RODO-2510 file (C-alpha; in nm, 4 decimals, decimal comma):
residues 90
     n   res          X          Y          Z
     1     m   -10,1071    -1,4467    -4,7206
     2     g    -9,9778    -1,0744    -4,4918
     3     k   -10,1859    -0,8140    -4,2796
     4     k   -10,3841    -0,5864    -4,5216
     5     k   -10,2395    -0,2476    -4,5228
     6     s   -10,5086     0,1336    -4,4011
     7     e   -10,5101     0,3879    -4,6081
     8     t   -10,3621     0,6274    -4,3287
     9     q   -10,0620     0,4002    -4,3260
    10     l   -10,0136     0,3086    -4,6467
    11     m   -10,0001     0,7309    -4,7449
    12     q    -9,7302     0,7379    -4,4088
    13     s    -9,5048     0,4463    -4,6062
    14     y    -9,5628     0,6406    -4,9637
    15     s    -9,4149     0,9744    -4,8295
    16     v    -9,1453     0,8137    -4,6535
    17     l    -9,0547     0,6572    -4,9850
    18     f    -9,0547     1,0054    -5,1756
    19     e    -8,8819     1,1882    -4,8984
    20     n    -8,6342     0,9139    -4,8862
    21     v    -8,5420     0,9252    -5,2364
    22     k    -8,5322     1,3622    -5,2069
    23     k    -8,2421     1,2909    -4,9321
    24     d    -8,0626     0,9787    -5,0164
    25     t    -7,8587     0,9957    -5,3591
    26     v    -7,7821     0,5784    -5,3596
    27     l    -8,1617     0,5376    -5,3654
    28     a    -8,2333     0,7465    -5,6318
    29     a    -7,9444     0,6368    -5,8464
    30     e    -8,0444     0,2755    -5,7661
    31     l    -8,5070     0,3453    -5,8771
    32     a    -8,3460     0,5278    -6,2095
    33     e    -8,1464     0,1897    -6,3409
    34     y    -8,5340     0,1069    -6,2705
    35     g    -8,6640     0,3248    -6,4777
    36     y    -8,8029     0,5622    -6,2477
    37     n    -8,5903     0,9164    -6,2819
    38     a    -8,6155     1,2699    -6,1310
    39     a    -8,9353     1,2938    -6,3723
    40     a    -9,0652     0,9866    -6,3339
    41     i    -9,0542     1,0545    -5,9103
    42     a    -9,1458     1,3332    -5,9142
    43     q    -9,4647     1,2723    -6,1424
    44     g    -9,5593     0,9639    -5,8769
    45     e    -9,5568     1,2685    -5,6039
    46     a    -9,7343     1,4983    -5,7776
    47     l    -9,9749     1,2139    -5,7908
    48     y    -9,9192     1,1249    -5,4628
    49     n    -9,9758     1,5040    -5,3398
    50     n   -10,3227     1,5429    -5,4966
    51     f   -10,4146     1,1605    -5,3150
    52     v   -10,3375     1,3047    -5,0213
    53     q   -10,5196     1,6311    -5,1353
    54     k   -10,8705     1,4713    -5,2791
    55     y   -10,8440     1,2402    -4,9561
    56     d   -10,8182     1,4908    -4,6413
    57     t   -11,0934     1,6424    -4,9066
    58     n   -11,3189     1,3404    -4,8797
    59     k   -11,2775     1,3027    -4,4963
    60     t   -11,3886     1,6537    -4,3989
    61     e   -11,7295     1,6090    -4,6206
    62     t   -11,7747     1,2272    -4,4698
    63     a   -11,7561     1,3640    -4,0844
    64     q   -11,9771     1,6897    -4,2228
    65     e   -12,2312     1,4441    -4,3838
    66     t   -12,2018     1,2224    -4,0187
    67     t   -12,2709     1,4999    -3,8243
    68     a   -12,6123     1,6753    -4,0620
    69     y   -12,7449     1,3297    -4,0205
    70     a   -12,6725     1,3367    -3,6714
    71     l   -12,8631     1,6697    -3,6715
    72     f   -13,0822     1,5986    -3,9207
    73     s   -13,2184     1,3049    -3,7277
    74     n   -13,2763     1,4451    -3,3626
    75     a   -13,4576     1,7282    -3,5595
    76     f   -13,6994     1,4376    -3,7444
    77     e   -13,7291     1,2170    -3,3974
    78     t   -13,8936     1,4874    -3,2452
    79     t   -14,0532     1,6058    -3,5216
    80     a   -14,2177     1,2347    -3,5013
    81     a   -14,2739     1,2840    -3,1685
    82     i   -14,5166     1,6114    -3,1724
    83     y   -14,6649     1,4877    -3,4558
    84     k   -14,7463     1,1088    -3,2746
    85     t   -14,9080     1,3815    -3,0112
    86     d   -15,1089     1,5881    -3,1949
    87     r   -15,2779     1,3157    -3,4819
    88     k   -15,3766     1,1639    -3,1210
    89     k   -15,5797     1,4624    -3,0235
    90     a   -15,7092     1,4952    -3,2939
***
């Protein structure tokens, strides 16, 4: 069993595939023999572009969530420390 590829490696592989099909007419002809004509390739590329867009959005949102949680966590710890000292005073 081979090594599992990461998401970015798979994305790059698919990107190279679509670029090669556009540039290489021999490859396009070979794929057409298996039912992957220009329309099927265009549909696949549209799906790929949609995937890349959603993947980038997900990565951005995940980074924003991580940052927001780190800020919340710091604020919570500060508030908890203040509460602890005020609670001892009471």
